[in-house]
C-alpha positions, 0 to 999 in steps of 0.5 A: 681209588675207592675205600672198601665199606659196607653199610650197616643200616639204611640211615646210619653206620658203615663198616670200613673193610681196609687193613691197618697200613692202608688206613695209616697211609692216609690214601683213603682220608678224603673218602673216609671224611666224606663217608663219615658226613654221609653215614654219621658213624664208621666202624673199623672192626678189630683194627687193633690200633696202638695209641700211637697209631690211633693218633697217627690215623686221626691226623690223616683226617684233619687237625688233631685236638689233643686233650692231654698235656702230653698229647696222648690219647684220652682214657675213657673210664668211669673208674675214679681210681683210673681216671681221677677228676674226670670219671664223675664228669663222664657219667653224663656220657650215659645220656644222649649228647653232642660234644662241645656245645660250649665251644664256638666250633664243636669237635668235628669228630671223635675216635674211640678204640676199645682196649678192655671191656666190661662183662655187661653193658658199655655199648655205644649208641649213635643217632643220625640227627641229619636223617632225623631232621630230614624225616620231619615234615616241612611244617615241623622243619620250618617251625623248629628252625625258628628256635634257640635252645639254652645248653649247659653242663649243669643240665646234664648233671641232673640226669645222673645226680638229681640231688647234688650238693650245692657246691657241686651244682654251683661249680657246674653252673660256673662253667657257663652256658650257651644259646644254640640253634635247634636246627644247625645249617651246615656249610654243606647246606644240610641241616641237623638237630642240636639236642641232648642232655645239655639242652634244657630250655627253648628261648621264649618258651615256658619250662613246660613247653620247652620240655615237651619240645626237646623231649619229643624231638629227642624221642624222634631222633633216637628212633631205631631207624636213625640209631646204630648200637655198637657192641664193642669187641676188643680192638674195634675203632669207631669214629663219628661225625660229632656235628650231626650225630648224638651218642651215649654209652649204655650203663656198665660197672665202673669197676668192671675194667671197661677202658676206651681210648679217645682222640678228637678232630678239631672243630672246623665249623661254627653253629649256624642258624638255618 
């Protein structure tokens, strides 16, 4: 049994060419998971899953991690009237990030389904941080494997709100922060870079040196050869390996109608140093 697919770019992205019922049956689940780790992001063009089917498909791949009390899918929208209390936090999604840096085991994968789209913007970009690490020189790899980086939700806030109210800033800071390896050695033996807008300081480096290191590595990891840019069509489903892939949305009108639905797979592996 072999799932039908085609690669989109050399170092990231594949398009799955299977029908809805075959995917829901779970018969390709192990192959899809293996391909996901290899390719970073998988596209299911206009598969048109209902919300229940999206959850059903998610469960074929691993442990479903519901984010809502009723166990349904999560709405992804910047429209505060549709998404009260969450829309503001989602503004950080417009910048490169990895989900779950505050968790011992970050989310294994996220799955998005396109329901309604904005007229302009709202594409989603993905960067393969396995491939980005592997493209570094041996000297660079050895150096970066020594580094520990501080991550915090409040750091991402300053990307979209440079002068927040003090109470807002303190509330974000109260969420906490964590220290993570810059290079994550996975159980498979492969290594990936842990970067994004939550990363703000390299331990034992000055603020200036930290910014140079983190910015230069992010620029490296988000070069075109490591990046797939998905332009949504209604009904598309996209799944990405959150443990080795950064992602971001491109800017769009919060009131333009864009709405995606998200499910997640529970994390299976803790951050580990190389």
